[in-house]
LUMTOR-870104 format. One line per 8 residues: number of its first residue (from 1); their letters; for each residue x, y, z of N, C-alpha, C. Coordinates in steps of 0.1 Angstrom, whole numbers, m for minus. Layout:
N
NUM = A = X Y Z X Y Z X Y Z  ...
//
This chain:
265
1 = XXXXXXXX = 8 m12 0 0 0 0 9 13 0  4 23 m6 12 35 m7 12 42 7  22 51 8 24 59 20 18 73 18  7 77 25 2 90 23 11 100 30  14 111 24 25 120 28 20 134 29  24 140 40 19 153 44 27 164 36  21 175 34 27 187 28 34 195 39  46 199 36 54 207 46 47 220 48
9 = XXXXXXXX = 40 225 38 34 239 39 21 239 48  16 228 52 4 227 60 6 231 75  19 231 79 21 232 94 29 244 97  26 251 108 33 263 112 47 260 118  54 271 120 67 270 127 79 267 118  90 265 124 102 262 116 101 249 110  109 247 99 109 234 92 112 223 102  121 225 112 125 215 121 114 211 131
17 = XXXXXXXX = 104 219 132 93 216 141 81 208 134  82 208 121 70 203 113 69 188 113  80 180 113 78 166 114 69 161 125  72 167 137 64 163 149 49 167 147  46 178 141 33 182 138 26 173 129  33 168 118 27 159 109 24 146 116  34 141 124 32 128 131 20 128 140  17 139 146 5 140 155 m8 138 147
25 = XXXXXXXX = m8 141 134 m20 139 126 m20 126 118  m11 117 122 m11 103 117 m2 100 105  6 110 101 15 108 90 28 102 94  34 95 85 47 89 87 57 94 77  53 103 68 62 109 58 57 123 55  67 131 51 64 145 47 74 148 36  70 157 26 79 161 16 86 174 19  99 174 17 107 186 19 116 188 7
33 = XXXXXXXX = 110 194 m3 117 195 m16 129 204 m16  128 216 m9 139 225 m8 148 223 3  160 217 0 169 213 10 181 223 12  183 231 2 194 241 2 193 251 13  203 253 20 203 263 31 198 258 44  194 245 45 189 239 57 201 232 65  199 231 78 208 223 86 204 208 85  210 201 75 205 188 72 206 178 83
41 = XXXXXXXX = 217 177 91 217 168 103 206 171 113  204 184 115 193 188 124 179 184 119  177 185 106 165 181 100 163 166 101  173 159 98 173 144 99 169 140 113  175 146 123 172 143 137 157 146 140  152 157 135 138 161 137 129 150 132  132 145 120 124 135 114 125 122 121  137 118 125 139 106 133 132 106 146
49 = XXXXXXXX = 133 118 153 126 119 166 111 118 165  106 122 153 91 121 151 87 108 145  96 99 142 93 87 135 88 89 121  94 98 114 90 103 101 101 101 91  97 100 78 107 100 68 104 112 58  114 116 50 112 125 39 110 118 26  99 121 19 96 114 7 104 117 m5  108 130 m6 116 134 m18 123 148 m15
57 = XXXXXXXX = 133 150 m23 139 164 m23 140 167 m38  141 180 m41 144 185 m54 159 184 m58  162 183 m71 176 184 m75 179 199 m75  192 202 m72 196 215 m72 211 217 m68  216 229 m69 230 231 m66 231 244 m58  241 243 m49 244 255 m41 252 265 m49  257 261 m61 265 270 m70 255 277 m79  255 291 m78 245 299 m86 247 296 m101
65 = XXXXXXXX = 259 294 m105 261 293 m120 255 279 m124  257 269 m116 251 256 m120 236 256 m119  231 263 m109 216 264 m107 210 271 m118  217 281 m123 211 289 m135 210 280 m147  219 271 m149 219 262 m161 208 252 m160  204 248 m148 194 237 m147 180 243 m144  179 256 m142 167 262 m139 157 261 m150  144 263 m147 134 262 m158 137 271 m170
73 = XXXXXXXX = 143 282 m168 146 291 m178 157 286 m188  164 276 m184 174 269 m193 171 254 m193  177 247 m184 172 233 m182 180 223 m189  176 210 m187 183 199 m192 179 194 m206  170 202 m212 168 200 m227 179 206 m235  188 213 m228 200 219 m234 212 210 m232  219 207 m243 232 199 m242 242 205 m233  243 219 m233 253 225 m225 250 225 m210
81 = XXXXXXXX = 239 220 m206 236 219 m192 241 207 m185  247 198 m193 250 184 m187 259 185 m175  270 192 m176 280 193 m165 273 198 m153  266 209 m154 259 215 m143 249 206 m137  241 199 m146 231 189 m141 238 178 m133  249 172 m138 255 161 m131 261 166 m118  266 178 m118 271 184 m105 260 186 m95  248 191 m100 237 192 m91 232 179 m86
89 = XXXXXXXX = 232 169 m95 228 156 m90 237 151 m79  250 153 m81 260 148 m71 257 156 m58  254 169 m58 251 176 m46 238 171 m40  228 169 m48 215 164 m43 216 150 m37  224 142 m43 226 128 m37 233 129 m24  243 138 m22 250 140 m10 239 145 1  230 154 m3 220 158 7 211 147 10  207 139 0 198 128 2 204 117 11
97 = XXXXXXXX = 217 115 10 223 106 19 222 110 34  224 123 36 223 128 50 209 126 55  199 129 47 185 128 50 179 115 49  186 105 43 181 92 40 169 92 32  170 100 21 159 102 11 163 93 m1  153 87 m7 155 78 m18 150 84 m32  142 94 m31 137 100 m44 142 115 m46  147 118 m58 151 131 m61 143 136 m73
105 = XXXXXXXX = 136 147 m72 128 152 m83 136 160 m93  134 157 m106 141 164 m116 130 169 m126  133 180 m133 124 186 m143 132 189 m156  125 191 m167 132 193 m180 137 207 m182  130 217 m177 133 231 m181 123 235 m192  124 247 m196 115 252 m207 120 248 m220  110 247 m230 114 244 m243 122 255 m250  130 251 m260 139 260 m267 132 264 m280
113 = XXXXXXXX = 129 277 m281 123 282 m294 132 278 m306  125 274 m317 131 272 m330 141 260 m330  140 252 m319 148 239 m320 138 228 m321  140 218 m330 131 207 m331 129 200 m318  116 196 m316 113 189 m304 121 176 m302  123 169 m313 130 157 m312 145 159 m307  151 170 m311 164 174 m307 164 176 m292  154 183 m287 154 186 m272 151 173 m265
121 = XXXXXXXX = 142 164 m270 140 151 m264 152 143 m263  160 143 m273 173 136 m273 182 141 m263  183 154 m261 192 160 m251 187 156 m237  174 157 m235 168 153 m222 172 138 m219  170 129 m228 173 115 m226 188 113 m223  196 120 m231 211 118 m229 216 123 m215  210 135 m211 214 141 m199 209 132 m187  197 127 m188 192 119 m177 199 105 m176
129 = XXXXXXXX = 202 100 m188 210 87 m188 223 88 m181  230 100 m183 243 102 m176 241 103 m161  230 110 m157 227 111 m143 223 98 m137  216 90 m145 211 77 m139 223 69 m134  234 69 m140 246 62 m135 249 66 m121  249 79 m118 251 84 m104 240 79 m95  228 79 m99 217 75 m91 218 60 m88  221 52 m98 223 38 m95 234 35 m85
137 = XXXXXXXX = 245 42 m86 256 40 m77 252 44 m63  244 54 m61 240 59 m48 227 52 m43  220 44 m51 208 38 m46 197 47 m44  196 58 m52 185 67 m52 178 66 m66  166 72 m66 158 72 m78 155 87 m82  157 90 m95 154 102 m101 140 102 m106  131 110 m101 117 110 m106 115 123 m114  111 120 m127 110 131 m137 96 136 m137
145 = XXXXXXXX = 94 149 m135 80 154 m134 76 163 m146  66 158 m154 60 167 m163 51 177 m156  51 189 m162 43 200 m156 34 206 m166  22 211 m161 13 218 m170 18 231 m175  16 235 m187 20 248 m192 8 257 m196  m4 252 m192 m16 260 m195 m18 271 m184  m14 268 m172 m17 276 m160 m4 280 m153  3 269 m148 14 271 m138 28 273 m144
153 = XXXXXXXX = 31 267 m155 45 267 m160 45 269 m175  41 281 m179 41 284 m193 55 282 m200  55 275 m211 68 273 m218 75 261 m214  70 253 m204 78 241 m199 78 231 m210  89 224 m211 91 215 m222 83 202 m220  84 195 m209 78 182 m207 65 184 m200  54 179 m207 40 181 m202 32 169 m201  34 159 m210 24 148 m210 30 135 m204
161 = XXXXXXXX = 21 127 m199 25 114 m193 32 106 m204  26 106 m216 32 97 m226 47 100 m229  50 113 m230 64 117 m233 73 114 m221  68 117 m209 76 114 m197 79 99 m197  69 91 m199 72 76 m199 81 72 m211  80 79 m222 89 76 m233 104 79 m229  106 91 m222 119 94 m218 125 84 m208  116 80 m199 121 70 m189 124 56 m196
169 = XXXXXXXX = 116 52 m205 119 40 m212 132 41 m220  134 52 m227 146 54 m234 159 54 m226  158 61 m214 169 61 m205 173 47 m201  162 39 m198 165 25 m195 171 21 m182  168 29 m172 174 26 m159 163 24 m148  165 14 m140 155 12 m129 154 23 m119  164 32 m119 166 43 m110 161 56 m116  153 56 m127 147 68 m133 132 64 m135
177 = XXXXXXXX = 123 72 m129 109 69 m130 102 83 m132  89 82 m134 80 94 m136 75 98 m123  75 111 m121 67 117 m110 53 121 m116  43 114 m112 29 117 m118 22 127 m108  20 139 m113 13 149 m105 m1 151 m110  m10 146 m102 m24 146 m106 m29 160 m110  m25 170 m102 m29 184 m105 m25 188 m119  m12 186 m122 m7 190 m135 m13 182 m146
185 = XXXXXXXX = m14 169 m144 m19 161 m155 m34 162 m157  m42 165 m147 m56 168 m149 m57 180 m158  m49 190 m156 m49 203 m165 m45 200 m179  m34 192 m180 m28 190 m193 m36 180 m202  m41 169 m196 m46 159 m204 m58 151 m198  m61 153 m185 m72 146 m179 m69 131 m180  m80 123 m180 m79 108 m180 m69 103 m170  m70 108 m158 m61 106 m147 m60 91 m143
193 = XXXXXXXX = m72 85 m140 m71 71 m136 m66 62 m146  m70 63 m158 m64 54 m168 m49 56 m171  m45 69 m170 m31 71 m172 m22 66 m161  m28 66 m148 m21 60 m137 m20 45 m139  m32 39 m142 m32 24 m143 m23 19 m155  m24 26 m166 m17 22 m178 m1 23 m177  3 32 m168 17 36 m167 23 33 m154  16 26 m145 21 25 m131 35 19 m130
201 = XXXXXXXX = 39 10 m140 52 4 m139 63 14 m140  60 26 m146 70 37 m148 69 48 m138  59 47 m129 56 58 m120 63 55 m106  71 64 m102 79 62 m89 75 72 m78  66 81 m81 62 91 m71 50 98 m76  41 101 m66 28 108 m70 26 120 m61  22 131 m68 18 143 m61 3 145 m64  m4 151 m54 m18 153 m55 m22 167 m51
209 = XXXXXXXX = m33 173 m57 m38 186 m54 m50 187 m63  m61 194 m59 m73 195 m67 m72 206 m77  m81 205 m87 m82 215 m98 m96 220 m99  m98 234 m99 m88 244 m99 m83 248 m85  m73 255 m84 m68 261 m71 m57 254 m64  m54 242 m68 m43 234 m61 m44 234 m46  m56 231 m41 m58 229 m27 m62 214 m25  m65 211 m12 m67 197 m8 m78 190 m16
217 = XXXXXXXX = m77 177 m18 m88 170 m25 m102 173 m18  m112 174 m27 m125 178 m23 m129 192 m25  m119 200 m29 m121 214 m32 m123 218 m47  m122 208 m55 m123 210 m69 m130 199 m77  m126 197 m89 m134 189 m98 m130 174 m98  m118 170 m92 m113 157 m93 m120 148 m82  m125 136 m87 m131 126 m77 m120 119 m71  m114 125 m60 m103 119 m54 m105 105 m47
225 = XXXXXXXX = m116 103 m41 m118 89 m35 m116 78 m46  m121 81 m58 m118 71 m69 m104 71 m73  m97 82 m73 m83 83 m77 m75 75 m67  m77 77 m54 m70 70 m43 m72 55 m45  m85 51 m47 m88 37 m48 m80 31 m61  m80 38 m72 m73 34 m84 m58 32 m81  m52 41 m74 m38 40 m71 m36 28 m62  m44 26 m52 m43 14 m43 m44 1 m51
233 = XXXXXXXX = m54 1 m60 m57 m11 m68 m45 m15 m77  m37 m6 m81 m25 m10 m89 m14 m17 m81  m15 m16 m68 m4 m22 m60 7 m12 m57  6 0 m62 17 10 m60 20 11 m45  33 11 m42 37 11 m27 46 23 m24  46 33 m33 55 45 m30 47 56 m23  52 68 m24 46 79 m17 35 86 m25  24 89 m19 14 98 m25 13 110 m16
241 = XXXXXXXX = 17 121 m23 21 133 m15 11 145 m17  6 150 m6 m2 162 m7 7 174 m11  8 178 m23 16 190 m27 5 200 m31  m1 206 m21 m12 215 m23 m14 223 m11  m22 234 m12 m26 242 m1 m38 237 6  m43 244 16 m55 240 23 m64 252 25  m77 249 26 m87 259 27 m94 259 40  m90 250 49 m95 249 62 m84 247 72
249 = XXXXXXXX = m86 247 85 m76 244 95 m70 230 92  m57 229 96 m50 217 93 m56 204 99  m61 205 111 m67 194 117 m79 189 110  m88 198 106 m100 194 98 m96 188 85  m86 194 78 m82 189 65 m76 175 67  m67 173 77 m61 159 79 m72 149 81  m82 152 90 m92 142 92 m100 138 80  m103 148 71 m110 146 59 m101 138 49
257 = XXXXXXXX = m88 140 49 m79 133 39 m78 119 44  m77 116 57 m76 102 61 m89 95 58  m100 102 60 m113 95 58 m115 92 43  m108 99 34 m110 97 20 m102 85 15  m93 79 23 m85 68 19 m92 55 18  m88 46 9 m93 32 9 m91 26 23  m99 16 26 m99 10 39 m85 4 42  m78 m1 32 m66 m7 35 m54 2 34
265 = X = m57 15 34 m45 25 33 m38 26 47
//
């Protein structure tokens, strides 16, 4: 069964206080994507003390020049981003080791005007294939996230489930998988349940949030009880992460989210 995972933004206080707050509401995992600038040993201790784990961190670099090369405004659809990307993956793996995190989120960056899509696709595959060797050696998984460009990420290169799966298949590593974000994919293409079912062997991480508004399930158009049941029925055993805001107090939201889960969750 999957691990339902709290959003770090739901809880007040310092980042180091939040694992205990999530644990009080029944969670055993929380996502902390932004690791740069944090006291990583202190954060790991806070999670250990609360009996919690971190579900994923973002890839990134403390070096501004490297970070600029892998940012959405440039990104790994560019051949010239490879060295910066590999350096960022090495830094992110080092952080993941301190935090005992197994998933690192990666994104493509924005599309390049006037460059054929197949050329950008090839660069993306080649760059990730090179990074996959580092992930395999470290025992971590890179999870590649397509993002919607209709509302949130205009100009982003990678948008659809099909192309994300195609990239993962071409890379050909067990340590590279798709991050399926229900919010983004509902906006981009819909057909959420079938896309999850049909591609579950390539999905290594799941984010959730309702549409419109990107708040907790039940505030928008997605039938989340059915989505949760469909995920459970696939046998998926990874993290299902609330990457969304809330419209009510956190205790009320958490009670409703647990009530929405399949009985065997």
